[in-house]
N, CA, C and O atoms as a Tinker XYZ file with bonds, in Angstrom:
   276  protein
     1  N      8.140000    5.619000    4.996000    73     2
     2  CA     7.076000    6.522000    4.673000    64     1     3
     3  C      6.566000    7.267000    5.887000    63     2     4     5
     4  O      5.593000    8.014000    5.783000    81     3
     5  N      7.174000    7.091000    6.996000    73     3     6
     6  CA     6.693000    7.725000    8.211000    64     5     7
     7  C      6.893000    9.230000    8.201000    63     6     8     9
     8  O      6.249000    9.937000    8.976000    81     7
     9  N      7.776000    9.744000    7.334000    73     7    10
    10  CA     8.014000   11.179000    7.294000    64     9    11
    11  C      7.083000   11.897000    6.317000    63    10    12    13
    12  O      7.203000   13.110000    6.143000    81    11
    13  N      6.164000   11.182000    5.682000    73    11    14
    14  CA     5.226000   11.775000    4.738000    64    13    15
    15  C      4.003000   12.281000    5.490000    63    14    16    17
    16  O      3.452000   11.581000    6.339000    81    15
    17  N      3.579000   13.514000    5.170000    73    15    18
    18  CA     2.412000   14.105000    5.812000    64    17    19
    19  C      1.155000   13.731000    5.032000    63    18    20    21
    20  O      0.771000   14.425000    4.090000    81    19
    21  N      0.523000   12.638000    5.426000    73    19    22
    22  CA    -0.662000   12.127000    4.733000    64    21    23
    23  C     -1.846000   13.060000    4.941000    63    22    24    25
    24  O     -2.697000   13.172000    4.059000    81    23
    25  N     -1.919000   13.725000    6.074000    73    23    26
    26  CA    -3.045000   14.600000    6.360000    64    25    27
    27  C     -3.134000   15.777000    5.404000    63    26    28    29
    28  O     -4.207000   16.364000    5.268000    81    27
    29  N     -2.046000   16.142000    4.738000    73    27    30
    30  CA    -2.097000   17.280000    3.827000    64    29    31
    31  C     -2.933000   16.975000    2.593000    63    30    32    33
    32  O     -3.482000   17.894000    1.987000    81    31
    33  N     -3.043000   15.708000    2.205000    73    31    34
    34  CA    -3.885000   15.328000    1.074000    64    33    35
    35  C     -4.327000   13.869000    1.222000    63    34    36    37
    36  O     -3.788000   12.981000    0.561000    81    35
    37  N     -5.305000   13.632000    2.087000    73    35    38
    38  CA    -5.738000   12.244000    2.316000    64    37    39
    39  C     -6.386000   11.606000    1.089000    63    38    40    41
    40  O     -6.307000   10.389000    0.919000    81    39
    41  N     -7.020000   12.400000    0.236000    73    39    42
    42  CA    -7.656000   11.851000   -0.963000    64    41    43
    43  C     -6.615000   11.260000   -1.899000    63    42    44    45
    44  O     -6.792000   10.161000   -2.424000    81    43
    45  N     -5.540000   11.985000   -2.102000    73    43    46
    46  CA    -4.468000   11.503000   -2.973000    64    45    47
    47  C     -3.859000   10.228000   -2.414000    63    46    48    49
    48  O     -3.603000    9.277000   -3.153000    81    47
    49  N     -3.630000   10.211000   -1.117000    73    47    50
    50  CA    -3.030000    9.034000   -0.489000    64    49    51
    51  C     -3.958000    7.827000   -0.585000    63    50    52    53
    52  O     -3.490000    6.716000   -0.836000    81    51
    53  N     -5.257000    8.018000   -0.393000    73    51    54
    54  CA    -6.193000    6.890000   -0.473000    64    53    55
    55  C     -6.279000    6.359000   -1.898000    63    54    56    57
    56  O     -6.380000    5.149000   -2.100000    81    55
    57  N     -6.240000    7.247000   -2.888000    73    55    58
    58  CA    -6.238000    6.797000   -4.279000    64    57    59
    59  C     -4.948000    6.033000   -4.596000    63    58    60    61
    60  O     -4.976000    5.058000   -5.347000    81    59
    61  N     -3.835000    6.466000   -4.035000    73    59    62
    62  CA    -2.562000    5.765000   -4.239000    64    61    63
    63  C     -2.628000    4.362000   -3.637000    63    62    64    65
    64  O     -2.168000    3.399000   -4.251000    81    63
    65  N     -3.195000    4.248000   -2.449000    73    63    66
    66  CA    -3.340000    2.943000   -1.814000    64    65    67
    67  C     -4.240000    2.034000   -2.659000    63    66    68    69
    68  O     -3.955000    0.847000   -2.821000    81    67
    69  N     -5.313000    2.592000   -3.188000    73    67    70
    70  CA    -6.214000    1.831000   -4.055000    64    69    71
    71  C     -5.466000    1.352000   -5.296000    63    70    72    73
    72  O     -5.648000    0.216000   -5.734000    81    71
    73  N     -4.626000    2.219000   -5.861000    73    71    74
    74  CA    -3.839000    1.881000   -7.044000    64    73    75
    75  C     -2.908000    0.701000   -6.761000    63    74    76    77
    76  O     -2.810000   -0.224000   -7.567000    81    75
    77  N     -2.230000    0.737000   -5.623000    73    75    78
    78  CA    -1.310000   -0.347000   -5.276000    64    77    79
    79  C     -2.040000   -1.677000   -5.114000    63    78    80    81
    80  O     -1.544000   -2.720000   -5.540000    81    79
    81  N     -3.210000   -1.637000   -4.501000    73    79    82
    82  CA    -4.006000   -2.862000   -4.321000    64    81    83
    83  C     -4.435000   -3.409000   -5.683000    63    82    84    85
    84  O     -4.402000   -4.620000   -5.905000    81    83
    85  N     -4.836000   -2.523000   -6.592000    73    83    86
    86  CA    -5.240000   -2.961000   -7.930000    64    85    87
    87  C     -4.104000   -3.669000   -8.650000    63    86    88    89
    88  O     -4.295000   -4.734000   -9.237000    81    87
    89  N     -2.926000   -3.074000   -8.601000    73    87    90
    90  CA    -1.771000   -3.669000   -9.283000    64    89    91
    91  C     -1.450000   -5.036000   -8.689000    63    90    92    93
    92  O     -1.176000   -5.987000   -9.422000    81    91
    93  N     -1.484000   -5.132000   -7.381000    73    91    94
    94  CA    -1.214000   -6.420000   -6.732000    64    93    95
    95  C     -2.256000   -7.468000   -7.115000    63    94    96    97
    96  O     -1.921000   -8.638000   -7.299000    81    95
    97  N     -3.519000   -7.052000   -7.234000    73    95    98
    98  CA    -4.580000   -8.006000   -7.540000    64    97    99
    99  C     -4.500000   -8.511000   -8.982000    63    98   100   101
   100  O     -4.959000   -9.616000   -9.270000    81    99
   101  N     -3.940000   -7.740000   -9.868000    73    99   102
   102  CA    -3.828000   -8.132000  -11.278000    64   101   103
   103  C     -2.674000   -9.113000  -11.498000    63   102   104   105
   104  O     -2.687000   -9.878000  -12.463000    81   103
   105  N     -1.708000   -9.094000  -10.636000    73   103   106
   106  CA    -0.498000   -9.891000  -10.832000    64   105   107
   107  C     -0.787000  -11.370000  -11.071000    63   106   108   109
   108  O     -0.214000  -11.971000  -11.979000    81   107
   109  N     -1.658000  -11.957000  -10.276000    73   107   110
   110  CA    -1.952000  -13.387000  -10.433000    64   109   111
   111  C     -2.570000  -13.685000  -11.791000    63   110   112   113
   112  O     -2.242000  -14.691000  -12.421000    81   111
   113  N     -3.468000  -12.808000  -12.245000    73   111   114
   114  CA    -4.083000  -13.023000  -13.550000    64   113   115
   115  C     -3.073000  -12.871000  -14.682000    63   114   116   117
   116  O     -3.155000  -13.585000  -15.682000    81   115
   117  N     -2.129000  -11.957000  -14.538000    73   115   118
   118  CA    -1.075000  -11.796000  -15.546000    64   117   119
   119  C     -0.236000  -13.078000  -15.622000    63   118   120   121
   120  O      0.069000  -13.568000  -16.709000    81   119
   121  N      0.128000  -13.607000  -14.460000    73   119   122
   122  CA     0.930000  -14.828000  -14.434000    64   121   123
   123  C      0.174000  -16.009000  -15.039000    63   122   124   125
   124  O      0.748000  -16.799000  -15.788000    81   123
   125  N     -1.105000  -16.127000  -14.717000    73   123   126
   126  CA    -1.914000  -17.211000  -15.271000    64   125   127
   127  C     -2.064000  -17.056000  -16.781000    63   126   128   129
   128  O     -2.019000  -18.042000  -17.517000    81   127
   129  N     -2.241000  -15.815000  -17.241000    73   127   130
   130  CA    -2.380000  -15.567000  -18.669000    64   129   131
   131  C     -1.087000  -15.893000  -19.407000    63   130   132   133
   132  O     -1.122000  -16.391000  -20.532000    81   131
   133  N      0.039000  -15.618000  -18.789000    73   131   134
   134  CA     1.332000  -15.926000  -19.401000    64   133   135
   135  C      1.504000  -17.435000  -19.594000    63   134   136   137
   136  O      2.243000  -17.881000  -20.472000    81   135
   137  N      0.814000  -18.206000  -18.761000    73   135   138
   138  CA     0.877000  -19.665000  -18.869000    64   137   139
   139  C     -0.192000  -20.216000  -19.807000    63   138   140   141
   140  O     -0.289000  -21.429000  -19.990000    81   139
   141  N     -1.004000  -19.322000  -20.410000    73   139   142
   142  CA    -1.975000  -19.760000  -21.393000    64   141   143
   143  C     -3.432000  -19.696000  -20.981000    63   142   144   145
   144  O     -4.294000  -20.090000  -21.766000    81   143
   145  N     -3.742000  -19.227000  -19.808000    73   143   146
   146  CA    -5.119000  -19.146000  -19.334000    64   145   147
   147  C     -5.789000  -17.909000  -19.950000    63   146   148   149
   148  O     -5.489000  -16.777000  -19.569000    81   147
   149  N     -6.698000  -18.139000  -20.903000    73   147   150
   150  CA    -7.332000  -17.041000  -21.623000    64   149   151
   151  C     -8.288000  -16.235000  -20.738000    63   150   152   153
   152  O     -8.383000  -15.017000  -20.886000    81   151
   153  N     -8.978000  -16.887000  -19.843000    73   151   154
   154  CA    -9.892000  -16.177000  -18.941000    64   153   155
   155  C     -9.135000  -15.211000  -18.035000    63   154   156   157
   156  O     -9.609000  -14.114000  -17.741000    81   155
   157  N     -7.967000  -15.632000  -17.604000    73   155   158
   158  CA    -7.131000  -14.753000  -16.780000    64   157   159
   159  C     -6.697000  -13.533000  -17.587000    63   158   160   161
   160  O     -6.554000  -12.443000  -17.033000    81   159
   161  N     -6.487000  -13.708000  -18.881000    73   159   162
   162  CA    -6.133000  -12.584000  -19.740000    64   161   163
   163  C     -7.247000  -11.558000  -19.819000    63   162   164   165
   164  O     -6.993000  -10.353000  -19.812000    81   163
   165  N     -8.485000  -12.037000  -19.894000    73   163   166
   166  CA    -9.634000  -11.130000  -19.911000    64   165   167
   167  C     -9.701000  -10.345000  -18.602000    63   166   168   169
   168  O     -9.901000   -9.130000  -18.604000    81   167
   169  N     -9.532000  -11.055000  -17.485000    73   167   170
   170  CA    -9.556000  -10.380000  -16.179000    64   169   171
   171  C     -8.403000   -9.393000  -16.050000    63   170   172   173
   172  O     -8.575000   -8.301000  -15.507000    81   171
   173  N     -7.233000   -9.771000  -16.544000    73   171   174
   174  CA    -6.062000   -8.898000  -16.461000    64   173   175
   175  C     -6.286000   -7.624000  -17.274000    63   174   176   177
   176  O     -5.974000   -6.529000  -16.806000    81   175
   177  N     -6.821000   -7.758000  -18.478000    73   175   178
   178  CA    -7.061000   -6.567000  -19.304000    64   177   179
   179  C     -8.105000   -5.648000  -18.682000    63   178   180   181
   180  O     -7.981000   -4.425000  -18.731000    81   179
   181  N     -9.136000   -6.255000  -18.096000    73   179   182
   182  CA   -10.153000   -5.463000  -17.404000    64   181   183
   183  C     -9.515000   -4.713000  -16.229000    63   182   184   185
   184  O     -9.779000   -3.529000  -16.016000    81   183
   185  N     -8.683000   -5.411000  -15.482000    73   183   186
   186  CA    -7.992000   -4.790000  -14.359000    64   185   187
   187  C     -7.046000   -3.688000  -14.800000    63   186   188   189
   188  O     -6.927000   -2.661000  -14.131000    81   187
   189  N     -6.374000   -3.894000  -15.920000    73   187   190
   190  CA    -5.456000   -2.877000  -16.428000    64   189   191
   191  C     -6.206000   -1.617000  -16.860000    63   190   192   193
   192  O     -5.705000   -0.505000  -16.693000    81   191
   193  N     -7.399000   -1.792000  -17.411000    73   191   194
   194  CA    -8.217000   -0.616000  -17.742000    64   193   195
   195  C     -8.571000    0.153000  -16.474000    63   194   196   197
   196  O     -8.568000    1.384000  -16.462000    81   195
   197  N     -8.874000   -0.578000  -15.415000    73   195   198
   198  CA    -9.189000    0.054000  -14.141000    64   197   199
   199  C     -7.961000    0.756000  -13.561000    63   198   200   201
   200  O     -8.079000    1.828000  -12.968000    81   199
   201  N     -6.790000    0.156000  -13.731000    73   199   202
   202  CA    -5.541000    0.787000  -13.280000    64   201   203
   203  C     -5.333000    2.099000  -14.025000    63   202   204   205
   204  O     -4.951000    3.108000  -13.431000    81   203
   205  N     -5.587000    2.077000  -15.321000    73   203   206
   206  CA    -5.428000    3.291000  -16.139000    64   205   207
   207  C     -6.356000    4.398000  -15.640000    63   206   208   209
   208  O     -5.942000    5.550000  -15.513000    81   207
   209  N     -7.599000    4.046000  -15.360000    73   207   210
   210  CA    -8.572000    5.029000  -14.861000    64   209   211
   211  C     -8.147000    5.571000  -13.506000    63   210   212   213
   212  O     -8.217000    6.775000  -13.258000    81   211
   213  N     -7.710000    4.681000  -12.639000    73   211   214
   214  CA    -7.274000    5.096000  -11.300000    64   213   215
   215  C     -6.042000    5.990000  -11.375000    63   214   216   217
   216  O     -5.941000    6.974000  -10.641000    81   215
   217  N     -5.102000    5.651000  -12.260000    73   215   218
   218  CA    -3.910000    6.490000  -12.430000    64   217   219
   219  C     -4.305000    7.882000  -12.901000    63   218   220   221
   220  O     -3.736000    8.877000  -12.451000    81   219
   221  N     -5.263000    7.954000  -13.793000    73   219   222
   222  CA    -5.747000    9.250000  -14.279000    64   221   223
   223  C     -6.370000   10.061000  -13.142000    63   222   224   225
   224  O     -6.166000   11.272000  -13.057000    81   223
   225  N     -7.118000    9.403000  -12.283000    73   223   226
   226  CA    -7.719000   10.070000  -11.129000    64   225   227
   227  C     -6.647000   10.586000  -10.171000    63   226   228   229
   228  O     -6.789000   11.664000   -9.594000    81   227
   229  N     -5.574000    9.811000  -10.004000    73   227   230
   230  CA    -4.475000   10.234000   -9.135000    64   229   231
   231  C     -3.830000   11.498000   -9.692000    63   230   232   233
   232  O     -3.535000   12.431000   -8.945000    81   231
   233  N     -3.614000   11.526000  -10.990000    73   231   234
   234  CA    -3.011000   12.704000  -11.629000    64   233   235
   235  C     -3.915000   13.923000  -11.429000    63   234   236   237
   236  O     -3.436000   14.993000  -11.052000    81   235
   237  N     -5.202000   13.770000  -11.676000    73   235   238
   238  CA    -6.140000   14.885000  -11.510000    64   237   239
   239  C     -6.174000   15.380000  -10.070000    63   238   240   241
   240  O     -6.189000   16.587000   -9.825000    81   239
   241  N     -6.185000   14.454000   -9.123000    73   239   242
   242  CA    -6.203000   14.817000   -7.713000    64   241   243
   243  C     -4.932000   15.555000   -7.326000    63   242   244   245
   244  O     -4.975000   16.541000   -6.590000    81   243
   245  N     -3.810000   15.075000   -7.824000    73   243   246
   246  CA    -2.527000   15.716000   -7.531000    64   245   247
   247  C     -2.468000   17.126000   -8.108000    63   246   248   249
   248  O     -2.022000   18.057000   -7.438000    81   247
   249  N     -2.914000   17.282000   -9.341000    73   247   250
   250  CA    -2.919000   18.598000   -9.972000    64   249   251
   251  C     -3.827000   19.559000   -9.237000    63   250   252   253
   252  O     -3.479000   20.724000   -9.049000    81   251
   253  N     -5.001000   19.077000   -8.816000    73   251   254
   254  CA    -5.928000   19.927000   -8.074000    64   253   255
   255  C     -5.321000   20.352000   -6.745000    63   254   256   257
   256  O     -5.474000   21.495000   -6.315000    81   255
   257  N     -4.631000   19.418000   -6.102000    73   255   258
   258  CA    -3.983000   19.734000   -4.825000    64   257   259
   259  C     -2.882000   20.772000   -5.009000    63   258   260   261
   260  O     -2.734000   21.683000   -4.195000    81   259
   261  N     -2.105000   20.627000   -6.094000    73   259   262
   262  CA    -1.033000   21.586000   -6.361000    64   261   263
   263  C     -1.577000   22.977000   -6.654000    63   262   264   265
   264  O     -0.956000   23.971000   -6.278000    81   263
   265  N     -2.709000   23.063000   -7.310000    73   263   266
   266  CA    -3.310000   24.363000   -7.624000    64   265   267
   267  C     -3.818000   25.069000   -6.381000    63   266   268   269
   268  O     -3.864000   26.298000   -6.329000    81   267
   269  N     -4.205000   24.276000   -5.367000    73   267   270
   270  CA    -4.701000   24.853000   -4.116000    64   269   271
   271  C     -3.602000   25.531000   -3.318000    63   270   272   273
   272  O     -3.874000   26.429000   -2.521000    81   271
   273  N     -2.385000   25.116000   -3.523000    73   271   274
   274  CA    -1.271000   25.656000   -2.721000    64   273   275
   275  C     -0.932000   27.047000   -3.126000    63   274   276
   276  O     -0.022000   27.651000   -2.559000    81   275
């Protein structure tokens, strides 16, 4: 990733980093839920809703950046 120009759109890059952290944080709850832990399922679904919102923000940010060019 060293050849990517992050300075051209730091907002998009920061949202992408946030998205990756969210996905990583949900993984443990998904695994626990698969083993039968119902509370982990609640946390996983809540996290997935947040992932959906963050993904939507990434799309909007990307589209806005493309329109500026």
